[in-house]
Residue, then its C-alpha position, 0 to 999 in steps of 0.5 A: m503485904e507483909k507476913l503476919t507474925h501471929i499466924d503460922n504457915r497453916g493460917k492458925a493463930v500462934m504466939v510469937d516466939i521472942g526467945d532469941k530477942e535481946n532485952q531492951l528498954r521498951i516504952a509505950k504511951a497511949s491516950g483516950h477520951i470519954s465525953l461526958s455531960p456538963e453535969t457529970i463533969r461538975l460531979i466529978k470535979e466536986n467528987l460528988l458521985k456515989k461510987g467515989d473519986v472517979l479520977t483516982i479509981s480510974q487511974l488505979a484500974g488502968i494501972s491494974s489492968a496494964k499488969k493483967t494484959s496478957d490475961l485479957i489478950p490471948l497472944c500477948h506475952n506475960i511481961v514484967l513491967e517496970n512502971v505504969k503511969v496513968d493520968a485521968i484529967v477532966d477537960k471541957k468535954g469529959v475526961k482524958v486518960d494518958s498512960e505510959v508503960r515501961c519495961y526492960g524486955k524482949t517485946g513491946v508494951e503497946m498493948e499494956a498502954l492501950t489496955a490501961v487507957s481502955v480500962a481506965l475509961l471503962t471505969v469512968y463509964d461505970m462510975c458515971k452511968a447512973v447519972d449520964k446516959n450519953m457517954i462516948i468513949d473514943r480516940i483510944n490510940l497509941k501515941e508513941k512506941i520507943k525501943k532502946 
């Protein structure tokens, strides 16, 4: 087993020192899904939910959360993000969320991409909870990680 990067020689959690690393273009893509009832899907498509436009608000929540990842995940570095894209699309079984996060820096943006997807899906859940009691968030995963 490889040595864990976030553990010191005493077994204590530490933030990884990235001070000596070179700046590089970093890109991460993630996705996830929330399963919804057919009625909830209809309400989203017709923009009839009382809390508002589910897709737009979830996209904005995803973008905002990517920028706050280091505040949420204790050992994540505070990264200046160049761009965050979040797409929320209705499909036959619910809403699929995709994110792409870019920066030019010393460490990757995987956690930011995953956080964007997670919070966007949680926002869909929050906005639909009054009308759908059987929602399931799943398939949150990192699709791609690029370092140039």
